[in-house]
Backbone bond lengths (Angstrom), bond angles and torsions (degrees), N, CA, C in turn:
res aa  C-N    CA-C-N  psi(-1)  N-CA   C-N-CA  omega(-1)  CA-C   N-CA-C  phi
1 M - - - 1.448 - - 1.529 107.95 -
2 S 1.317 117.72 124.89 1.458 121.15 -179.92 1.519 109.58 -95.73
3 K 1.313 114.22 143.20 1.459 119.53 177.01 1.516 109.29 -78.17
4 R 1.303 116.23 144.83 1.460 119.18 175.49 1.525 108.39 -77.22
5 P 1.319 117.08 149.62 1.464 119.30 179.85 1.529 110.51 -68.22
6 P 1.325 116.91 152.97 1.468 119.50 177.77 1.521 110.18 -58.33
7 R 1.319 115.74 147.57 1.463 118.80 -178.96 1.516 110.73 -86.15
8 Q 1.300 114.69 155.53 1.461 121.98 177.02 1.523 108.12 -91.61
9 P 1.324 117.66 132.11 1.468 119.33 -179.35 1.524 111.17 -69.88
10 R 1.313 116.12 136.38 1.463 120.75 178.05 1.525 111.58 -118.45
11 Q 1.315 116.01 -40.42 1.459 120.02 -179.16 1.526 109.64 -83.60
12 E 1.323 115.55 156.45 1.466 120.65 -177.86 1.524 112.05 -58.46
13 R 1.324 116.89 -40.35 1.466 119.85 179.84 1.523 110.79 -63.14
14 A 1.321 116.96 -41.16 1.463 121.00 178.53 1.528 110.50 -66.38
15 K 1.322 116.73 -41.01 1.467 120.21 177.59 1.525 110.30 -63.17
16 A 1.324 116.86 -39.64 1.463 120.67 178.42 1.530 110.45 -64.62
17 T 1.319 116.99 -37.17 1.468 120.82 177.55 1.517 110.46 -63.51
18 V 1.323 117.18 -45.55 1.465 121.33 178.81 1.525 110.20 -61.25
19 E 1.320 116.97 -44.15 1.468 120.29 178.91 1.522 111.04 -62.40
20 A 1.327 116.99 -41.04 1.469 120.81 179.00 1.530 110.34 -63.14
21 I 1.320 117.23 -39.64 1.464 121.21 178.29 1.523 110.62 -64.52
22 I 1.324 116.41 -44.48 1.468 120.45 -179.31 1.526 110.83 -64.68
23 E 1.322 117.29 -45.04 1.466 120.53 178.79 1.529 111.03 -63.97
24 A 1.328 116.46 -40.64 1.464 120.30 178.60 1.531 110.73 -64.25
25 A 1.321 116.75 -40.09 1.465 120.30 178.84 1.520 110.55 -62.75
26 F 1.323 116.63 -43.02 1.462 120.66 178.86 1.527 109.96 -59.77
27 S 1.322 116.24 -45.23 1.455 121.94 -179.71 1.531 111.74 -65.24
28 E 1.319 116.48 -45.27 1.465 120.48 -179.01 1.530 111.55 -64.75
29 V 1.312 116.69 -40.36 1.470 119.88 178.61 1.522 109.91 -64.42
30 A 1.321 116.62 -40.87 1.467 119.86 178.40 1.523 110.51 -62.03
31 E 1.310 116.33 -36.42 1.468 121.21 -177.45 1.526 112.61 -82.65
32 R 1.336 117.91 -43.84 1.462 122.04 -170.78 1.521 114.76 -107.56
33 G 1.347 117.01 -20.04 1.461 120.46 -171.92 1.519 110.25 88.43
34 F 1.333 116.54 163.03 1.473 121.27 -176.82 1.524 112.29 -62.26
35 Q 1.317 115.58 -49.17 1.472 119.97 -174.29 1.521 112.96 -63.74
36 N 1.329 117.04 -33.23 1.461 120.90 -175.05 1.519 114.12 -94.39
37 T 1.314 117.42 -0.13 1.461 120.83 177.80 1.525 108.89 -93.77
38 T 1.314 115.84 129.70 1.463 120.62 178.46 1.527 109.94 -111.11
39 A 1.310 115.16 165.44 1.467 120.01 175.37 1.530 109.87 -60.26
40 Q 1.321 117.02 -36.44 1.469 120.34 178.87 1.522 111.19 -65.51
41 H 1.336 117.59 -40.55 1.468 120.13 175.98 1.530 110.11 -57.85
42 I 1.321 115.14 -45.63 1.466 120.52 -177.72 1.527 110.36 -63.95
43 A 1.322 116.46 -47.42 1.469 120.37 179.96 1.525 110.82 -60.45
44 D 1.330 116.98 -44.40 1.466 120.58 179.75 1.521 110.76 -60.64
45 K 1.335 116.66 -47.02 1.472 121.00 -178.80 1.534 110.21 -63.47
46 A 1.345 117.01 -36.49 1.471 121.40 -179.54 1.520 112.02 -76.49
47 G 1.328 116.86 -14.53 1.459 120.24 -178.53 1.516 112.99 75.86
48 V 1.341 115.82 30.25 1.466 120.59 178.70 1.523 108.66 -124.65
49 G 1.304 116.28 159.07 1.450 120.81 175.51 1.521 110.36 -73.19
50 I 1.319 115.78 157.84 1.457 119.86 -179.92 1.531 110.63 -62.91
51 G 1.323 117.09 -30.15 1.463 120.62 176.98 1.520 111.66 -63.39
52 S 1.338 116.27 -39.43 1.467 120.09 176.77 1.518 110.78 -65.82
53 F 1.325 116.30 -39.21 1.467 119.70 176.64 1.527 109.41 -55.51
54 Y 1.343 116.35 -50.25 1.463 120.57 -176.00 1.533 113.52 -73.69
55 E 1.324 117.34 -13.52 1.468 118.87 173.16 1.521 111.02 -65.34
56 Y 1.334 115.47 -33.65 1.468 120.61 -173.37 1.529 114.44 -108.12
57 F 1.328 117.39 -21.96 1.460 121.30 -178.70 1.524 109.33 -136.61
58 P 1.340 117.46 132.28 1.465 119.43 -178.71 1.527 112.77 -71.68
59 N 1.343 116.69 -22.67 1.462 121.30 -178.76 1.524 108.94 -167.71
60 K 1.319 116.01 174.72 1.473 119.52 -178.44 1.520 111.40 -66.11
61 E 1.331 117.16 -31.87 1.459 120.27 -179.86 1.527 111.64 -61.24
62 A 1.324 116.76 -34.46 1.464 120.44 178.72 1.530 110.89 -65.86
63 V 1.324 117.25 -35.59 1.466 120.20 176.87 1.524 108.72 -67.94
64 F 1.334 116.88 -43.17 1.462 120.43 179.03 1.528 110.68 -61.26
65 E 1.326 116.88 -40.27 1.468 120.46 177.30 1.524 110.88 -60.44
66 E 1.318 116.89 -40.20 1.473 120.34 178.31 1.528 110.73 -65.61
67 I 1.319 117.11 -40.72 1.464 120.65 176.92 1.524 109.77 -60.60
68 F 1.331 116.80 -48.50 1.468 120.55 179.63 1.519 111.46 -61.04
69 R 1.334 116.68 -41.78 1.469 120.36 179.02 1.518 110.69 -60.03
70 R 1.319 116.48 -45.38 1.465 120.51 -179.55 1.521 111.59 -65.27
71 L 1.332 116.32 -43.85 1.465 119.40 178.28 1.524 110.88 -61.44
72 R 1.326 116.44 -42.59 1.467 120.62 178.58 1.518 110.50 -61.91
73 D 1.320 116.72 -49.25 1.465 120.65 -178.28 1.527 111.52 -62.22
74 D 1.328 116.58 -42.27 1.467 120.08 179.58 1.526 110.96 -66.08
75 T 1.330 116.82 -40.10 1.466 120.61 179.29 1.525 111.07 -65.86
76 V 1.319 116.99 -43.32 1.462 120.86 177.73 1.525 110.18 -61.03
77 Q 1.320 117.16 -41.61 1.470 120.78 178.92 1.529 111.10 -62.34
78 I 1.319 116.39 -42.42 1.467 120.37 178.15 1.524 110.27 -61.47
79 I 1.319 116.93 -45.44 1.467 120.69 -179.37 1.524 110.41 -63.00
80 R 1.327 116.99 -41.88 1.473 119.90 177.96 1.526 111.28 -60.48
81 E 1.323 115.75 -44.12 1.465 119.57 -179.13 1.520 112.10 -66.78
82 L 1.331 116.65 -35.70 1.464 120.68 -176.05 1.526 114.35 -86.70
83 T 1.321 118.12 -15.81 1.462 120.73 -174.49 1.529 113.02 -53.30
84 P 1.342 120.33 -47.10 1.466 118.59 179.96 1.532 113.10 -58.39
85 V 1.315 117.50 -31.62 1.459 121.38 178.55 1.522 110.33 -80.31
86 M 1.344 116.20 -44.81 1.464 120.63 -174.40 1.528 113.13 -64.71
87 V 1.320 118.15 -33.43 1.472 119.19 -178.34 1.526 112.14 -67.25
88 K 1.319 116.98 -16.69 1.469 121.20 179.50 1.532 112.15 -93.35
89 L 1.331 116.33 -4.46 1.465 120.88 -176.05 1.526 111.00 -103.90
90 P 1.323 117.29 156.90 1.465 119.49 169.50 1.530 108.68 -60.72
91 V 1.305 117.32 152.37 1.468 122.34 -173.67 1.529 111.77 -54.50
92 R 1.315 117.61 -48.47 1.475 119.98 -179.43 1.530 111.88 -58.60
93 E 1.301 116.71 -42.45 1.467 120.69 179.85 1.525 110.64 -68.43
94 A 1.319 117.73 -39.75 1.469 121.69 178.48 1.527 110.23 -61.60
95 I 1.314 116.27 -42.99 1.470 120.46 178.90 1.524 110.28 -65.09
96 R 1.324 116.52 -42.44 1.469 119.93 178.59 1.527 111.12 -60.37
97 V 1.325 116.68 -45.11 1.471 121.43 179.41 1.530 110.09 -60.98
98 M 1.327 115.81 -46.37 1.460 119.77 -179.01 1.529 110.81 -62.88
99 L 1.329 117.57 -46.35 1.462 120.68 -179.16 1.526 111.86 -64.45
100 M 1.310 117.29 -35.25 1.467 120.15 176.92 1.530 110.63 -62.94
101 R 1.333 116.27 -44.24 1.472 119.53 -179.84 1.519 111.47 -67.21
102 V 1.323 117.36 -40.52 1.463 120.41 177.91 1.530 109.07 -64.59
103 G 1.316 117.26 -41.07 1.454 121.35 176.68 1.516 112.52 -60.25
104 E 1.324 116.62 -40.61 1.474 120.65 176.45 1.516 110.87 -62.82
105 M 1.327 115.64 -39.95 1.473 120.05 179.83 1.525 110.36 -62.01
106 L 1.326 116.60 -42.16 1.466 120.11 -178.49 1.510 110.97 -69.85
């Protein structure tokens, strides 16, 4: 018996559930670390049942992948926006500016 793939949220309530799961996963990982965070921890923190968790994510690793994807995309966007400014700065100052913006994002 094959499992059906997780569904993509379409309605606002479903999108809010996915966002709550992602935010809860980020928080749980910060608190417990990757190895010690379970899907149940994430669902509990998000205030959703474990069944709802599995509707949208096949496992905790899939949530972590989404977190990494978002962090990567946000970081790339910050670098793109700052590049015209950073190329005019000394390297140390450019790095400081970039790290400050990434820190604000986090």
